[in-house]
N, C-alpha and C positions, 0 to 999 in steps of 0.2 A: 109515416111518423117524422115529424122534424125534429124533435127534442130527443136526446137521450140522457136520462137519470143513472148516475153511476155512481155506486158506494164504493170506496176502496177501504180495506184494512192495513193500516201501517201497524202491525205486531210483532210480538217478541214469538219465539217457535221454540217449543220443546225438543231439544235435540234427538233425532233417530227416535220418534216415539208418536207414531199416527193416532192411536188411541188418545192421548190427551192432547193431541192438536184437533183433532175432531171435535172432542168435547167442548175446547176452548173458543173455536171457530164459530160452531153452530150454535154458541151461545150469543156471540157477539151479530151473527148474521141475523138470528133470529128477532133480535133486537133492534136491530138498524132502523127498520121501519121499510116503507115500499121504495123501490127501485126497479130501474130497468136492467140491471148488471150489476154484479157482487164482483170486484177484483180483488184477489189475493195474493200473495208474495211469489217469487219462485220458489219450489220447492215448500210448499205451505204446511205438508205433512212430516217433513223430516229435518227440515232446514238444508243446506247443501251438502250434503253426506257423501262422502266417496266411499262408502260401505253398502251402495245399492242392493249386494247380495243379502242384505237381511234385514233389508224394509221395504225393498222395491217391490210391486205386485203385478200379476199379471193382468191382462185385460179382464174385464167382468170380475174382479178380484173386491174384497170389501168397501176399499178406499171408494172408488169409482162407483158402486151401488148407492154407497153414503152420500157421496157427491150429488147424484141423480135424484135422491130421497129428498135431500136437503133445499136443490134447486124446486121441486113441485112443492115442499112445505113452506118455504118462504117465498113461490111465486116468484122469483125473480132466476133470469141467466146467473152463472158462477163460471168464471173464469180463475186459471192459475196454471202453475205448473205442479208435476209430479214425476218423481222417478217409477217409472214402470218397467218391468221383464217381458220382453218378448221372447221366449224361450231361452233364456239365458244369454239376452242379448239385452243390455239396459240404454234406456232412451230419458233424456231429460224433457218431458211432454208437457207442452202445454195443451191444456184441455179448455173447451169453453162448451157448458153443460146448459140446455136450456130448460123451462119449467116443464115443458112436455117431454123429456127425456131423449131430446136429439143432441148429438155430440160433433163437435169439428174438432181436431186435434193438429199440433204444430209441433216437430221436432226440435229441439236448440240445435241450431246451424252450427253457431261457432262456438267451441267448446274451451274453458278457461285452462289453457294450457299450466299457467303457473300456481292453478290449484289442483293439477293433476286430474283434470276432470276426462281429457281424452284416453288416459288409462281405463277407465271403468264406466264409459258411457260412449255409446256410437253418433256420430254426428248424424242430423235431419240431413235431408236432399230435396226438400221441397220447399219453395217459399209460397206462404198460405194468404187466402184472404177470406175471410169468414163475413157473411152478407145477413145480418141482422136487424130487424124493424127499418128496413131502408138504409143502415150504414153498414158503409165498408170497412172491415176493420183488420189491420196487418197486427199480426202477435208477433212479439220478440220475447226473448229471454237472457236477461242480464246484460253478457259481454257480448249478445249480438249488436247493441247499441252502438259500438265503436266502429259498426261497418258501414257505412252509409249508402256503397253501392248495393249492398243487399236489400237495405231498406227504400230504396230510392221509388218514389213514387211514380209510377206511371199513368197517372190519372185513374188509377184503380183502387184508392183507399182511402177515406176521409177522416180516419181515425187511427192512431199506432198506438198498441198496447204493449208497455214493456214491463215486466215482473221481474222480480231481483231479488239477488244476497249480496248485494252490494256494499263492501267493506267502506265504514267511516274513515278510513285513511286516504281513501280517494272518491270523498264526496265532491268535490269540486268538479271533478272531469263528470260525475255525474249527472249534476246540474246545469253543467254548459251544453254537456250531448244532448240531454232531453231539449233544452230551449234551441239546439242546433237543427236535430232532425225536425222539429217543428217549423222553422221556420223556410228550412231548405225543401221541404215536402209540400209547405201550405197543409197541412193537416193540423188537427188536435192531437194531442199526444199525451197518453198518462202513464205515468211512470210511477210502479207502487213496488217499494223496497221495505226489507224488513227491519226492527229495530232489536235492541239486545244484543247479548255476546252469546258466538254459538261455542260447538262441543271442542273448536278448534282454538278457543278464546281469542276470536275476531268479532270486534265490535261493530254494529252496523247502525249507520244514525237515522235509516230511513228517509227521509227530506224526500218523501214522496210528493208529487205535483201534477198538476195538470196545467198543458200549456194551449194556446190557442195557434191558430195558424199563423198568428205576427208574432208570436214569442211572448206575448203576453199572458202573466199568469191569472189562471182562472180559480186553481186552489191551489195554496202553498203550505205544506204542512208542519208544525213543527218539528225540528228534529229530535231524535232520542227519547221522542214520548210515544206510547202507545195512542194510536189514534183510529176512530172511525168517522169519515169523513164522507160528504157527499155533495156532488156537484151536477148540474144539468149542461149539457151542450147543446147548440144552435146548429144544426145541417143549414138551412136555409142563409143563416148568414155567412158562414163559411163558404158555400156556394156563389152567393154575393158579392164576397169579396174575391173567390177565383175570377169571377167575369169579369171584375173590373180592373183587376191586376193578374191576368193569365201569365205569371210566368213559369207555369209548368209545361207550357209547352213550347218554352225554349231549351229543354231539358237534352241535355246529350243522351243519344240511344246508346245506354249500356247494353250487351247481350251477355246473361250466365249461359253459356253454352251448355254444361255441364249438368245443370240441374232443372226440374221440372216445377212449375206452377202449379195449384191447386186451389179452386175456389168452394167454398161449402156453402150452401145457401140453407139457414135455418128460420 
């Protein structure tokens, strides 16, 4: 399948209230219409909380069960990050759930020191590629976006998805880094950020957007406004561009010796 239709939700989040967020997001997803993939922001059920002991759930908890059921009901894959509890060890985990219940996951590698995240969560140890409907997808979570070596395209992905709770005070950096990652990696980039003010009084502008492999805007969402946006990406166009301008072949060979890679074929 050459085309991939993505719906993303630039939305406000109820602070540390999974039940309220589930209700709100479910309504939006079921009303959004048909697509291949729905992308939600970072920690879409809690906001960027540093109290995972109060709202993170273990694997197989109600939040993940709800997400699996929603993917089945909406007949679309759903992706975003959750606070998860692995027997008392907390992770900021990107999950990708298919309509038939298959799950891929990526644990945020770069924890946000300035937000005290390393004192509450454990960093991930694997770079992950998700294969879905003929597309190879690299998941990132928020602060990961600032580290280009981690996201270097080894000609092993077509689409980067970055989900975030990125503050409005640094919105220019968010927009610039998304565009840079698309150009340098010759890939589509989808960046989905929340809007509204969180429980710590931090404002978020959204600025969710989709950028193509040349750095051109495919979708650019109005800042500060809750929005459900849909766009379609074309894999044939990407491959044709890379064939005519194969800059990826001249990449430097960085090697991350301490870390593993994983591929989920869904």
